[in-house]
C-alpha positions in Angstrom: 8.5 -19.0 9.5 9.7 -16.5 6.9 8.2 -17.0 3.5 10.2 -16.6 0.2 8.6 -13.1 -0.3 9.3 -11.7 3.1 12.7 -10.3 2.1 11.0 -8.3 -0.7 7.9 -7.3 1.2 10.0 -6.0 4.1 11.6 -3.3 1.9 10.3 0.2 1.4 9.4 1.3 -2.1 12.7 3.2 -2.7 14.6 0.1 -1.5 12.6 -2.1 -3.8 13.4 0.1 -6.8 17.1 0.1 -5.8 17.2 -3.7 -5.5 15.4 -4.1 -8.8 17.9 -1.7 -10.5 20.9 -3.5 -9.0 19.8 -6.9 -10.0 18.8 -5.8 -13.4 22.4 -4.7 -14.2 23.8 -7.9 -12.6 21.6 -9.8 -14.9 23.1 -7.9 -17.8 26.4 -9.7 -16.9 24.7 -13.1 -17.2 23.1 -12.1 -20.4 26.5 -11.1 -21.9 27.9 -14.4 -20.9 25.1 -16.4 -22.4 24.8 -14.1 -25.5 28.5 -14.0 -26.4 30.5 -16.7 -24.5 28.4 -19.8 -24.9 27.6 -19.3 -28.6 31.3 -18.6 -29.3 32.2 -21.8 -27.4 29.7 -23.8 -29.5 31.1 -22.4 -32.7 34.8 -22.9 -31.9 34.3 -26.3 -30.3 36.3 -28.0 -27.5 39.5 -26.4 -28.7 41.8 -24.6 -26.2 40.9 -21.3 -27.8 37.3 -21.8 -27.0 37.9 -22.1 -23.3 40.1 -18.9 -23.4 37.3 -17.1 -25.3 34.7 -18.2 -22.7 37.0 -17.2 -19.9 37.6 -13.7 -21.3 33.9 -13.0 -21.8 33.3 -14.2 -18.3 36.0 -11.9 -16.9 34.5 -9.0 -18.8 31.0 -9.8 -17.5 32.3 -9.9 -13.9 34.0 -6.6 -14.4 30.8 -5.1 -15.7 28.9 -6.4 -12.6 31.4 -5.0 -10.2 31.4 -1.6 -11.9 27.6 -1.5 -11.9 27.5 -2.2 -8.2 30.1 0.5 -7.4 28.5 3.0 -9.7 25.1 2.5 -8.0 26.8 2.9 -4.6 28.1 6.2 -5.8 24.6 7.2 -7.0 23.3 6.6 -3.4 26.1 8.5 -1.9 27.7 5.5 -0.3 31.1 5.9 -1.9 33.1 8.2 -4.1 32.7 8.1 -7.9 34.6 5.0 -9.2 36.6 7.0 -11.8 39.5 4.6 -11.8 37.3 1.6 -12.1 35.5 3.1 -15.1 38.8 3.6 -16.8 39.8 0.0 -16.0 36.6 -1.3 -17.4 37.1 0.8 -20.6 40.6 -0.7 -21.0 39.4 -4.2 -20.2 36.6 -3.9 -22.7 38.9 -2.8 -25.5 41.5 -5.5 -24.8 39.0 -8.4 -24.4 37.0 -7.2 -27.5 40.1 -7.3 -29.6 41.3 -10.7 -28.2 37.9 -12.3 -28.7 37.8 -11.0 -32.3 41.3 -12.4 -33.0 40.7 -15.8 -31.3 37.3 -16.3 -33.1 38.9 -15.2 -36.4 41.6 -17.9 -36.1 39.4 -20.6 -34.7 36.3 -20.2 -36.8 36.4 -20.7 -40.6 33.2 -18.9 -41.5 31.7 -15.5 -41.9 33.4 -12.5 -40.5 30.1 -11.3 -39.1 30.2 -14.1 -36.5 33.5 -12.7 -35.2 32.2 -9.2 -35.2 29.1 -10.3 -33.3 31.1 -11.5 -30.3 33.2 -8.3 -30.5 30.1 -6.1 -30.6 28.4 -7.8 -27.7 31.4 -7.2 -25.4 31.7 -3.6 -26.5 28.0 -2.9 -26.1 27.8 -4.2 -22.5 31.0 -2.3 -21.7 29.4 1.0 -23.0 26.3 0.5 -20.9 28.2 -0.2 -17.6 30.7 2.7 -18.1 27.9 5.2 -18.7 26.3 4.0 -15.4 29.0 5.9 -13.5 28.7 9.1 -15.5 26.2 11.9 -15.1 26.9 14.6 -17.6 24.9 14.2 -20.8 27.8 15.3 -23.1 30.1 12.7 -21.5 27.6 10.0 -22.0 27.3 10.9 -25.7 31.0 11.1 -26.0 31.5 7.6 -24.5 28.9 6.1 -26.8 30.3 7.8 -29.9 33.9 7.0 -28.9 33.2 3.3 -28.5 31.3 3.2 -31.8 34.0 5.0 -33.7 36.8 3.0 -32.0 35.0 -0.3 -32.7 34.7 0.5 -36.4 38.3 1.4 -36.7 39.5 -1.6 -34.8 37.6 -4.2 -36.9 38.7 -2.3 -40.0 42.4 -2.6 -38.9 41.9 -6.3 -38.0 40.9 -7.1 -41.6 37.2 -6.5 -41.8 36.0 -4.9 -45.0 34.8 -1.3 -45.0 31.0 -2.1 -45.1 31.4 -4.7 -42.4 33.3 -2.2 -40.2 30.7 0.4 -40.7 27.9 -2.0 -39.8 29.8 -3.0 -36.6 30.2 0.7 -35.7 26.5 1.4 -36.3 25.5 -1.7 -34.2 27.6 -0.5 -31.3 26.3 3.0 -31.7 22.6 2.0 -31.7 22.7 -0.9 -29.2 25.3 0.8 -26.9 23.3 4.0 -27.0 20.1 2.1 -26.0 21.9 0.4 -23.1 23.5 3.7 -22.1 20.0 5.4 -22.1 18.7 2.5 -20.0 21.5 3.1 -17.5 21.0 6.9 -17.3 17.2 6.5 -17.0 17.5 3.9 -14.3 19.7 6.1 -12.2 17.4 9.0 -12.7 14.4 7.0 -11.7 16.2 5.7 -8.6 17.2 9.2 -7.6 13.6 10.5 -8.2 12.1 7.8 -6.0 14.4 8.5 -3.1 13.9 12.3 -3.5 10.2 11.8 -3.4 10.4 9.8 -0.2 12.6 12.5 1.3 10.1 15.1 0.2 7.2 13.3 1.8 9.2 13.1 5.1 10.1 16.8 4.9 6.6 17.8 4.2 5.4 15.9 7.2 8.0 17.5 9.4 7.1 21.0 8.1 3.4 20.3 8.8 4.3 19.3 12.4 6.4 22.5 12.8 3.6 24.6 11.4 1.1 23.0 13.8 3.5 23.7 16.7 3.8 27.3 15.7 0.0 27.6 15.5 -0.4 26.2 18.9 2.3 28.5 20.2 0.5 31.5 18.7 -2.8 30.5 20.2 -1.2 30.2 23.7 0.6 33.5 23.2 -2.7 35.2 22.3 -4.5 33.7 25.3 -1.8 34.0 27.9 0.2 37.0 26.9 -2.6 39.6 27.2 -4.0 38.2 30.5 -0.5 38.0 32.1 0.1 41.6 31.1 -3.2 42.6 32.8 -2.4 40.5 35.9 1.1 42.1 36.2 -0.4 45.6 35.9 -3.2 45.0 38.4 -0.8 43.3 40.8 1.5 46.3 40.7 -1.5 48.6 41.3 -2.6 46.4 44.2 0.9 46.6 45.8 0.9 50.4 45.6 -2.6 50.6 47.0 -1.7 48.2 49.8 1.3 50.3 50.8 -1.0 53.3 51.1 -3.4 51.2 53.1 -6.1 51.8 50.6 -9.1 49.3 50.6 -9.1 49.2 46.8 -6.1 46.9 46.9 -8.4 44.0 47.9 -10.7 44.7 44.9 -7.6 44.7 42.6 -6.4 41.3 43.9 -9.9 39.9 43.5 -9.8 41.0 39.9 -6.3 39.4 39.5 -7.8 36.1 40.8 -10.7 36.3 38.4 -8.4 36.9 35.4 -6.1 34.0 36.5 -9.1 31.6 36.6 -10.3 32.9 33.2 -6.8 32.4 31.7 -6.8 28.8 33.1 -10.1 28.1 31.5 -9.0 29.5 28.1 -5.8 27.5 28.1 -7.8 24.3 28.7 -10.0 25.2 25.8 -7.0 25.8 23.5 -5.4 22.5 24.6 -8.7 20.6 24.2 -9.2 22.0 20.7 -5.7 21.0 19.8 -5.8 17.4 21.1 -9.3 16.4 19.9 -9.5 15.0 16.5 -12.3 15.2 13.9 -13.5 11.9 12.4 -14.3 13.2 9.0 -11.0 14.9 8.6 -9.1 11.8 9.8 -10.9 9.6 7.4 -10.1 11.8 4.4 -6.5 12.3 5.6 -6.0 8.6 6.1 -7.1 7.9 2.5 -4.9 10.6 1.1 -1.8 9.6 3.0 -2.1 5.9 2.4 -2.7 6.6 -1.3 0.4 8.7 -1.4 2.3 5.8 0.2 1.2 3.5 -2.6 -1.5 1.7 -0.6 -4.9 1.3 -2.1 -7.2 2.7 0.7 -11.0 2.5 0.5 -13.2 4.4 2.9 -16.8 3.3 3.2 -19.4 4.5 5.8 -22.1 6.8 6.8 -22.0 10.6 7.3 -20.1 11.6 10.4 -21.9 14.9 10.9 -24.6 13.5 13.2 -22.2 11.8 15.6 -21.6 13.3 19.1 -18.4 15.1 19.4 -16.8 12.8 22.0 -17.6 9.8 19.8 -16.1 11.4 16.8 -13.0 12.3 18.7 -12.5 8.7 20.1 -13.0 7.1 16.7 -10.8 9.6 15.0 -7.9 8.5 17.2 -8.6 4.9 16.2 -8.3 5.9 12.5 -5.2 8.0 13.1 -3.4 5.4 15.2 -4.4 2.6 12.9 -3.3 4.4 9.8 0.0 5.4 11.4 0.8 1.8 12.3 -0.1 0.6 8.8 2.5 2.9 7.4 5.1 2.1 10.1 4.8 -1.6 10.7 3.0 -3.3 7.7 3.8 -3.9 4.1 0.3 -3.3 3.1 -1.0 -3.1 -0.5 -4.6 -2.5 0.5 -6.4 -1.0 3.5 -10.1 -0.8 4.1 -11.8 1.6 6.5 -15.5 1.0 7.2 -17.8 3.1 9.4 -21.3 2.0 10.0 -24.1 2.3 12.6 -25.9 -0.8 13.6 -28.2 -1.7 16.6 -27.5 1.5 18.5 -23.8 1.5 18.2 -21.1 2.9 15.9 -18.7 0.3 14.5 -15.4 1.3 12.9 -13.2 -1.3 11.1 -9.6 -0.7 9.9 -8.2 -3.8 8.0 -5.0 -4.1 6.1 -3.0 -6.8 4.5 0.8 -7.3 4.5 1.6 -8.5 8.0 5.4 -8.6 8.6 7.0 -11.7 9.8 8.9 -11.7 13.1 12.6 -11.2 12.6 12.4 -9.1 9.4 14.1 -6.3 11.2 11.2 -3.9 10.8 10.3 -3.5 14.4 11.9 -0.7 16.4 11.1 -0.9 20.0 7.5 -0.6 21.1 6.4 0.8 17.8 7.1 -2.4 16.0 6.4 -4.6 19.0 3.6 -6.8 20.0 0.2 -5.3 20.0 0.9 -2.6 17.5 -2.2 -1.7 15.5 -0.5 -2.3 12.2 0.1 -5.9 13.0 3.9 -6.0 12.7 4.0 -9.1 14.9 0.5 -10.3 14.8 1.1 -13.8 16.2 2.1 -12.4 19.6 -0.4 -11.6 22.3 -2.5 -8.8 20.9 -3.0 -6.0 23.4 0.4 -5.7 24.9 1.4 -2.6 23.1 0.9 0.9 24.5 -0.8 2.0 21.3 -3.8 -0.3 21.8 -3.8 0.6 25.5 -4.1 4.3 24.7 -6.9 3.7 22.2 -8.8 1.6 24.8 -8.5 4.3 27.3 -9.9 6.9 24.9 -12.8 4.6 23.9 -13.5 3.8 27.5 -14.5 7.4 28.1 -17.4 6.9 25.7 -18.1 3.3 26.9 -16.4 1.9 23.7 -14.4 -1.3 23.1 -11.5 -2.2 20.9 -10.6 -5.5 19.3 -7.4 -6.0 17.3 -5.8 -9.1 15.8 -4.8 -11.0 12.7 -7.4 -12.2 10.2 -6.0 -15.2 8.5 -2.3 -15.2 7.6 -1.9 -11.9 5.7 -4.4 -9.5 7.2 -4.8 -7.5 10.4 -8.1 -5.9 11.7 -8.8 -3.2 14.2 -12.5 -3.1 15.3 -13.9 -0.3 17.5 -17.4 -0.2 18.9 -19.0 2.8 20.6 -22.6 2.7 21.8 -25.0 5.6 21.1 -26.9 6.7 24.1 -30.5 8.0 24.1 -29.4 11.6 24.1 -26.6 11.1 21.5 -28.3 9.1 18.8 -27.4 9.1 15.1 -28.6 12.2 13.5 -28.5 14.4 16.6 -27.0 17.8 16.4 -23.2 17.6 16.5 -21.7 19.5 19.3 -18.2 18.3 18.7 -15.7 20.1 20.8 -13.3 19.9 17.9 -15.4 22.4 16.0 -13.6 25.1 18.0 -10.4 24.1 16.2 -9.5 26.1 13.1 -9.6 24.7 9.6 -5.8 24.9 9.4 -5.5 22.7 12.4 -7.8 20.1 10.9 -5.9 20.1 7.6 -2.6 19.7 9.4 -4.0 17.0 11.6 -5.2 15.1 8.6 -1.9 15.2 6.8 0.4 14.8 9.8 -1.5 12.4 12.0 -1.3 9.3 9.9 2.0 10.3 8.4 4.0 10.8 11.5 1.8 9.6 14.2 1.4 13.0 16.0 0.0 12.3 19.4 0.3 8.6 18.7 -0.3 6.5 21.8 2.4 4.2 20.7 
């Protein structure tokens, strides 16, 4: 069952800001109708002019809502700038403002300020929605100033005294300018949020590319020199063999030795690249989740005394769990706890914000059943390849993995790894990942949770 808040929780942060901005400007149309149309209807009474007045204000409010929607579409690059629609709204605003003023003036026997109030509300909301489709600062100022000046001249020509016309112009200038500033600032904020999301994605891709270049350089340094030596010694062995010299055998033995040495060095490079450091992953997970707007707390003992293979296995749990929290959950909070109890290391990753089935968030296996982030927590936990990969890594150190929902809005990943007699807490750390460079650790911390590099899912 999808709750009433599922639609909202299923959106990303930029999409939430966009939805909030759109509905805010749609609400302005309703505010205009209630602020100008209904009071005017109450003042005029059930006369035919009152219905016409209410209808015209409603038409203008609808035109403003449509213009706001098209202007925001243009902001997001989904359509061309609605220049023609902006001119139409400007003309409709001028015509309806004049008609509402005339109708109210003939129907209401009272103060002129009542009539000017309805006129001003229509013009102010027209200004705000027109500026929503304009970017240049000078054009925004020209629109606001033009509407204010035109409003003062119109009400003056329609019989309003000079001071009253001036007050009307000032009201339109101040209120319309405030609404125009709101429109411009809202568009700026929406663009900034999307640009920030794009920058985070670009930064993650650049980090991955940098890590691949580093790995390529390491392989080149290891393999390039040895292959050059092998080629040279092989050529020498060929020449010696053609001359039937016994030294050819010694050269081929040397080639064999260098080949075995190169094989061992490549394995060392790959092992250093693939193994993860637990301390780096914990710090990286907290930083990446905080950057994504998720409150992440990391609590636990020092990881320096843990055996290298235990650190590596638990680091993959942190990396995979964090990756899936970002991909498959709408979490607001995430807690990572590492502790040692009764001869075993226990790592817990728990987050809120489980997505309901059918919200369109899943994409294949990553959002499928058994994902560590709990996208579809009610299905059989353990069916996903992400959990299977983590269990295989933990099995190497005799560890176990449990994952599943906790209540209705939380998901927990629990990993247990026993500490043997020779690998107790506080023993010297012989982590194989110590051979990796500091740059690799920093890239792994930033890239692992963000993009799931090496993710089992």
